[in-house]
C-alpha positions in Angstrom: 31.4 3.8 8.7 34.2 1.3 7.7 33.4 1.8 4.0 33.8 5.5 4.5 37.2 5.1 6.2 38.4 2.8 3.5 37.4 5.2 0.7 39.2 8.0 2.4 42.4 6.0 3.0 42.4 4.8 -0.6 42.9 8.3 -1.9 46.0 8.8 0.1 49.5 8.2 -1.3 50.7 4.6 -0.7 53.8 5.8 1.2 51.8 7.8 3.6 49.5 4.8 4.3 52.5 2.6 4.8 54.0 5.0 7.4 50.6 5.3 9.1 50.3 1.6 9.5 53.8 1.0 10.9 53.5 4.1 13.2 51.6 1.9 15.7 54.0 0.1 18.0 53.7 -3.6 19.0 52.8 -2.5 22.5 50.0 -0.3 21.3 48.7 -3.1 19.0 48.7 -5.6 21.9 46.9 -3.0 24.2 44.1 -2.6 21.6 44.0 -6.3 20.9 43.4 -7.1 24.6 40.9 -4.3 25.0 38.8 -5.6 22.1 39.1 -9.3 22.8 39.5 -9.9 26.6 36.6 -11.7 28.3 36.9 -9.6 31.5 35.6 -6.5 29.7 32.1 -7.7 28.6 30.2 -4.4 28.8 30.2 -1.2 26.8 28.0 1.9 26.9 25.5 2.0 24.1 24.2 5.5 23.3 20.9 4.4 21.6 19.4 2.5 24.6 17.3 4.6 27.0 17.1 2.3 30.0 20.3 0.3 29.8 23.4 2.1 31.1 25.8 -0.8 30.3 25.2 -3.4 27.7 26.8 -6.8 27.4 27.6 -8.3 24.1 27.4 -11.8 25.4 24.2 -13.7 24.7 21.5 -13.8 27.4 21.0 -17.4 28.7 17.3 -18.0 28.8 15.7 -20.2 31.5 15.0 -23.8 30.9 11.2 -23.4 31.2 11.3 -21.2 28.1 12.4 -24.2 26.0 10.3 -26.7 27.8 7.0 -25.5 29.4 5.2 -27.6 31.9 2.8 -30.3 30.6 -0.8 -29.1 31.0 -2.9 -30.8 33.7 -6.5 -30.4 34.9 -7.4 -28.2 31.9 -4.7 -25.6 32.7 -2.9 -23.8 29.9 0.7 -22.6 30.0 1.9 -19.6 28.0 4.9 -17.3 27.8 4.8 -13.6 27.3 7.8 -11.5 26.2 8.2 -7.8 26.4 10.0 -5.5 24.0 13.6 -4.7 24.7 14.9 -1.5 26.6 11.9 -1.0 28.9 11.9 0.1 32.5 11.6 -3.0 34.8 7.9 -2.5 35.8 6.8 -1.6 32.2 8.6 -4.8 30.9 6.8 -6.9 33.5 3.4 -5.4 32.7 3.8 -5.9 29.0 5.1 -9.4 29.3 2.3 -10.4 31.6 -0.3 -8.9 29.2 1.1 -10.8 26.3 1.3 -14.0 28.3 -2.4 -13.7 29.2 -3.5 -13.1 25.7 -1.4 -16.0 24.3 -2.9 -18.3 27.0 -6.4 -17.4 25.7 -5.2 -18.1 22.2 -3.7 -21.5 23.1 -6.8 -22.6 25.0 -9.2 -22.3 22.0 -8.3 -20.7 18.7 -9.9 -20.4 15.3 -7.5 -21.0 12.5 -8.2 -19.5 9.1 -5.9 -20.1 6.1 -6.3 -18.7 2.6 -3.7 -19.1 -0.3 -3.8 -18.1 -3.9 -1.3 -19.5 -6.3 -0.9 -17.7 -9.6 1.1 -19.3 -12.5 1.8 -17.5 -15.7 3.5 -18.6 -19.0 4.2 -15.9 -21.5 6.2 -15.3 -24.7 8.9 -12.6 -24.9 10.6 -12.5 -28.3 11.7 -16.0 -29.1 11.6 -17.2 -25.5 8.9 -18.7 -23.3 9.1 -17.5 -19.7 7.4 -18.6 -16.5 6.4 -16.8 -13.4 4.6 -17.7 -10.1 3.2 -15.7 -7.2 2.0 -17.1 -3.9 -0.3 -15.0 -1.8 -0.9 -16.4 1.7 -3.1 -15.0 4.4 -3.2 -16.7 7.8 -5.2 -15.7 10.9 -5.5 -16.9 14.5 -8.3 -15.5 16.6 -9.5 -16.2 20.1 -11.4 -14.6 23.0 -12.5 -15.6 26.4 -13.6 -14.4 29.8 -11.2 -14.4 32.7 -10.5 -12.8 36.1 -7.5 -12.4 38.3 -7.9 -15.9 39.8 -7.5 -17.5 36.3 -3.8 -16.5 36.0 -0.8 -17.5 38.1 2.7 -16.3 37.3 4.9 -19.5 37.5 8.2 -17.8 36.8 9.9 -14.8 35.2 13.2 -13.8 33.8 14.8 -10.4 32.8 17.3 -10.5 29.9 20.4 -8.4 29.5 18.3 -6.2 27.2 15.6 -5.3 29.8 13.2 -7.8 28.3 10.8 -9.6 30.7 9.8 -13.2 30.1 6.8 -14.4 32.1 5.5 -17.9 32.3 1.8 -18.0 33.3 -0.6 -20.8 34.1 -4.1 -20.1 32.9 -7.2 -22.0 34.4 -10.2 -21.2 32.2 -13.5 -20.2 33.8 -16.2 -22.8 33.5 -18.5 -21.7 30.5 -21.6 -21.7 32.8 -19.9 -19.2 35.1 -18.4 -16.8 32.5 -20.3 -13.5 32.2 -19.8 -9.8 31.3 -18.6 -9.1 34.9 -15.4 -10.8 34.0 -12.6 -9.4 31.9 -13.0 -10.2 28.2 -9.6 -11.0 26.6 -9.2 -11.2 22.8 -6.3 -11.6 20.5 -5.7 -11.9 16.8 -2.6 -13.0 15.0 -2.2 -12.6 11.3 0.4 -13.4 8.7 0.4 -12.1 5.2 3.2 -13.1 2.9 3.7 -12.7 -0.9 6.3 -14.7 -2.8 6.7 -13.7 -6.5 9.2 -15.2 -8.9 9.7 -14.4 -12.6 12.5 -16.6 -14.1 15.5 -16.0 -11.8 14.1 -13.0 -10.0 12.6 -13.7 -6.6 11.4 -11.2 -3.9 9.4 -12.2 -0.9 7.5 -9.8 1.4 5.6 -10.4 4.5 3.8 -8.8 7.5 3.2 -10.5 10.8 1.0 -8.9 13.5 -0.5 -9.6 16.9 -3.3 -7.3 18.2 -4.8 -7.9 21.6 -7.3 -6.3 24.0 -8.3 -6.8 27.6 -11.8 -5.2 28.2 -12.2 -4.6 31.9 -15.7 -3.9 33.3 -16.1 -0.2 34.2 -12.6 0.6 33.1 -10.7 1.6 29.9 -9.7 -1.3 27.6 -6.0 -2.3 27.6 -4.5 -2.9 24.1 -1.4 -4.1 22.5 -0.2 -4.2 18.9 3.0 -5.6 17.4 3.8 -5.6 13.7 6.8 -6.9 11.9 7.2 -6.2 8.1 9.8 -7.5 5.8 10.5 -6.9 2.1 13.6 -8.6 0.7 16.4 -7.8 3.2 14.6 -4.8 4.7 12.5 -5.1 7.8 10.6 -2.9 10.3 9.2 -3.6 13.8 6.5 -1.5 15.3 5.1 -1.8 18.9 2.2 -0.1 20.7 1.2 -0.9 24.2 -1.5 0.9 26.3 -1.9 3.5 23.6 1.8 4.4 23.5 4.4 3.7 20.8 7.6 2.1 22.0 10.7 2.5 19.9 13.7 0.4 20.6 17.1 0.3 18.8 18.0 -2.2 16.2 20.7 -4.3 17.7 22.2 -7.8 17.5 20.2 -9.2 20.4 21.7 -12.6 21.3 20.1 -15.5 23.2 21.3 -19.0 24.2 20.0 -22.2 25.7 21.5 -23.3 29.0 21.5 -26.9 27.7 23.8 -26.1 24.8 27.4 -27.2 24.5 29.9 -24.4 25.0 30.7 -22.3 21.9 27.3 -22.9 20.3 26.3 -20.0 18.1 23.5 -18.0 19.8 20.1 -17.0 18.3 20.4 -13.5 16.9 17.4 -11.2 16.4 17.8 -7.5 15.5 14.4 -6.6 16.9 14.4 -8.5 20.1 13.1 -11.9 21.3 9.3 -11.2 21.0 9.7 -10.1 17.3 11.3 -13.4 16.2 9.1 -15.5 18.6 5.8 -14.1 17.3 6.9 -14.1 13.6 8.2 -17.6 13.6 5.2 -19.0 15.6 2.7 -17.5 13.0 4.9 -18.7 10.1 5.2 -22.2 11.4 1.5 -22.6 12.2 0.6 -21.3 8.7 2.9 -23.9 7.1 1.4 -26.7 9.2 -2.1 -25.5 8.4 -1.2 -25.5 4.7 -0.8 -29.3 4.9 -4.5 -29.7 5.8 -5.7 -27.0 3.4 -8.4 -27.8 0.8 -8.1 -26.7 -2.8 -11.4 -25.2 -3.7 -10.9 -23.6 -7.1 -8.7 -23.9 -10.2 -9.1 -21.4 -13.0 -7.3 -21.4 -16.4 -7.3 -18.3 -18.6 -5.8 -18.3 -22.1 -4.7 -15.2 -23.9 -3.0 -14.6 -27.2 0.5 -14.5 -25.7 0.1 -16.0 -22.2 -1.5 -18.6 -20.1 -2.6 -17.9 -16.5 -3.6 -20.3 -13.8 -5.1 -19.6 -10.4 -5.5 -22.2 -7.7 -7.0 -21.4 -4.3 -6.6 -23.3 -1.0 -8.4 -22.7 2.3 -8.5 -24.2 5.7 -10.8 -23.3 8.7 -10.8 -25.1 12.0 -10.9 -24.7 15.8 -8.1 -26.0 17.8 -6.2 -26.1 21.1 -2.5 -25.4 21.0 0.3 -26.5 23.3 4.0 -25.7 22.7 5.8 -28.8 23.8 9.3 -27.4 23.2 11.4 -24.7 21.5 14.7 -25.0 19.6 17.0 -22.2 18.5 19.0 -21.9 15.4 21.3 -19.1 14.5 18.5 -16.9 13.1 15.4 -19.1 13.6 13.1 -20.6 16.2 11.5 -24.0 15.7 8.4 -24.9 17.8 7.3 -28.4 18.7 3.5 -27.7 18.6 0.7 -30.0 19.5 -2.4 -28.9 17.6 -5.6 -30.6 18.9 -8.6 -30.2 16.6 -11.8 -29.2 18.4 -15.3 -29.8 17.1 
């Protein structure tokens, strides 16, 4: 909108623009200045939100337990679930609780699969030799387990300024000998696919991050959830489905802060809400950490008349238990302190 206004003004005679600028008195300027900058007017009405009548542009201060979850004891697992923004209160609580349960199952025992192909090419164009590379990475987390209502206990919850629910659950797994089909079967899969291609100075990454989860309840319909985040260059798209319904929420500069931060610290900003950046960054970081333990299984060279191509492939497969010891925010990033315990 600003660029449109500028283009219109630029077509007007300079004298008219000058008169237009000085027509505003000092008192009017001060009035607008105070309206736009005063701290005692923190809320405005935002037309795109369905369930928020007034919206604050201050960051939401998240609870301390979000950044430092309790230390697991007696085989318990702690997990945080986060709902989408702009949901009615009960819907937000239900979605966050669902995600917390499925993440707890994932943390308790997860299979990690990692696959990466690296393509290198050297080719001749006229008098010059040029180089290119492409990295295709596929990462997958998968887990399932039996549980009932006694396995989960809600330790705490928080509602953000954007109608997002955050729920901290403690999960106590059922003893394997007692687990059976009369219990709920909870399964979740997280995947990351990202492609990074570079030819000389041209570089364009693209990625897709996704969590798909199910809770199969005996003699009842299965509950399901799917969240997908896609990015290509500077463009991105978030898609959310829960209980068979698609939930659309507005793009917005959602801001979050840590209560332990010094004053005036820049908040975390996510244009698709907290769950979007949380799930994406978790998958990305786990993929990068798994890459360190990957095993190169194949290298293939191919020679052609004008180019040389090379393919190397790396894989990693293991079972593990995960615990997030802590979380740190940057301006547009989340860094996890993750303890990955390999299981036989």
